[in-house]
C-alpha positions in Angstrom: 0.0 0.2 0.0 1.3 3.6 -1.3 1.6 5.8 1.7 -0.8 8.8 1.2 -1.3 12.4 2.4 -2.5 12.5 5.8 0.1 9.2 6.8 3.0 9.6 8.9 6.6 8.6 7.4 7.1 4.9 8.4 10.6 4.4 10.6 13.0 2.7 8.9 17.1 2.5 9.2 19.1 4.6 6.3 22.5 5.2 5.7 24.7 8.6 5.5 28.1 9.0 4.6 30.0 11.5 7.1 33.1 10.5 8.3 32.6 7.2 7.2 29.0 5.5 7.0 26.4 6.3 9.7 22.9 4.8 10.4 20.1 7.0 11.3 16.2 6.8 12.0 14.1 8.0 9.1 12.2 9.4 11.8 15.0 11.6 13.3 15.9 12.6 9.8 12.9 13.0 8.3 10.1 13.3 11.3 10.7 17.1 12.0 9.9 20.2 10.5 9.1 20.9 6.9 10.9 18.0 4.9 11.0 17.3 0.8 11.8 13.7 0.3 13.1 12.8 -3.3 13.6 9.7 -4.3 15.5 8.3 -7.7 15.9 4.7 -8.7 19.6 4.8 -9.0 22.4 7.2 -8.5 24.7 7.7 -11.7 22.0 6.8 -14.0 20.8 9.5 -16.8 17.6 11.2 -15.6 18.8 10.9 -11.9 22.3 12.6 -12.7 21.1 14.9 -15.3 17.9 16.1 -14.4 16.3 15.5 -10.8 19.2 15.7 -8.4 20.3 18.9 -10.5 16.9 20.5 -10.3 17.1 20.4 -6.4 20.6 21.5 -6.1 19.8 24.2 -8.4 16.6 25.3 -6.5 18.5 24.6 -2.9 17.8 28.2 -1.8 14.1 28.2 -2.7 14.0 25.7 -0.2 16.0 27.0 2.1 13.8 30.6 2.3 10.6 28.4 2.9 12.5 26.8 5.7 12.1 23.2 4.1 15.2 20.8 4.1 15.7 18.8 1.5 16.3 15.0 1.0 17.5 12.9 -1.6 17.2 9.2 -1.1 18.1 6.1 -3.6 18.7 2.3 -3.1 22.5 2.1 -3.1 24.7 2.0 -0.6 25.8 5.1 1.2 29.6 4.9 -0.6 27.9 5.3 -3.8 25.5 7.8 -2.7 28.6 9.7 -1.2 30.5 9.2 -4.7 27.3 10.7 -6.4 27.0 13.2 -4.3 30.5 14.7 -4.6 30.4 14.1 -8.5 27.4 16.3 -8.8 28.5 19.3 -6.2 25.4 18.7 -3.8 25.6 21.4 -0.9 26.2 20.0 2.8 22.4 20.7 3.7 21.2 18.3 1.0 20.9 15.2 2.8 21.8 12.1 0.7 20.3 9.0 2.2 21.2 5.4 1.3 18.1 2.8 1.4 20.5 0.0 0.6 18.0 -2.7 1.1 15.2 -0.9 0.0 13.8 -1.3 3.3 12.2 2.4 3.5 11.3 2.0 0.1 9.1 -0.6 0.8 7.5 0.3 4.2 6.4 3.7 2.2 4.8 1.0 -0.8 6.9 2.8 -3.4 9.4 0.2 -4.5 10.3 -0.8 -8.0 11.1 -4.2 -9.5 14.0 -3.3 -11.7 15.2 -7.1 -11.9 14.4 -7.0 -15.4 16.8 -4.7 -16.3 19.7 -6.3 -13.8 19.1 -3.5 -11.2 16.8 -5.5 -8.6 14.3 -3.7 -6.4 15.0 0.1 -6.3 12.9 3.0 -5.2 10.1 4.5 -7.7 11.2 8.2 -8.5 8.8 10.6 -6.6 8.6 13.3 -4.5 7.2 14.0 -0.8 6.4 17.0 1.0 5.9 16.1 5.2 5.6 18.4 7.9 6.2 16.9 11.4 6.8 13.4 9.5 2.9 14.1 8.2 2.6 13.4 4.3 1.1 16.9 3.2 2.1 16.0 -0.7 3.3 13.0 -2.5 3.9 13.1 -7.0 4.7 9.8 -7.7 6.2 9.3 -11.4 4.7 7.2 -13.9 7.1 4.7 -15.1 9.9 6.6 -17.5 8.2 9.9 -16.5 9.9 13.0 -14.8 7.6 15.5 -14.3 5.9 15.6 -10.9 8.3 15.0 -8.7 11.1 17.6 -9.9 12.0 20.5 -7.7 9.8 22.6 -9.4 6.8 20.6 -8.7 7.5 20.3 -5.4 7.9 24.3 -4.9 4.5 24.4 -6.3 2.9 21.9 -4.0 4.8 23.4 -1.1 3.3 26.6 -2.1 -0.1 25.4 -2.3 
């Protein structure tokens, strides 16, 4: 069952890379204040690297002005996420979350079975806006699409 507006974000363990890999609770990093979480099917993949993540990097000041924390999640390990963030010039305040076993993606009901393409279980491409852990807006892309989970679309959803 896919998470929907009005529901609380589930509890799961994610990983981040600071001075090595650290585990964090989804509730601790996403459950307080205003947060946009966007997910990509994979680090270093074409749309994710050429459009999705760069759009959020480009609009970070717009999110900061609204008091919104931004987090990116992918079903990759924390080392890959860290290398991707470095290669993309991701600012320090854009939180890069590794969901290595797709635990959080599954808890959200937003996993994608990419086994036919050799990718295993991944996260669907989506973005959500939450306040104090409660989903206020969620936008999930149709397969192969990149329209409703963009930084611009999320800014519109926040301002609505």
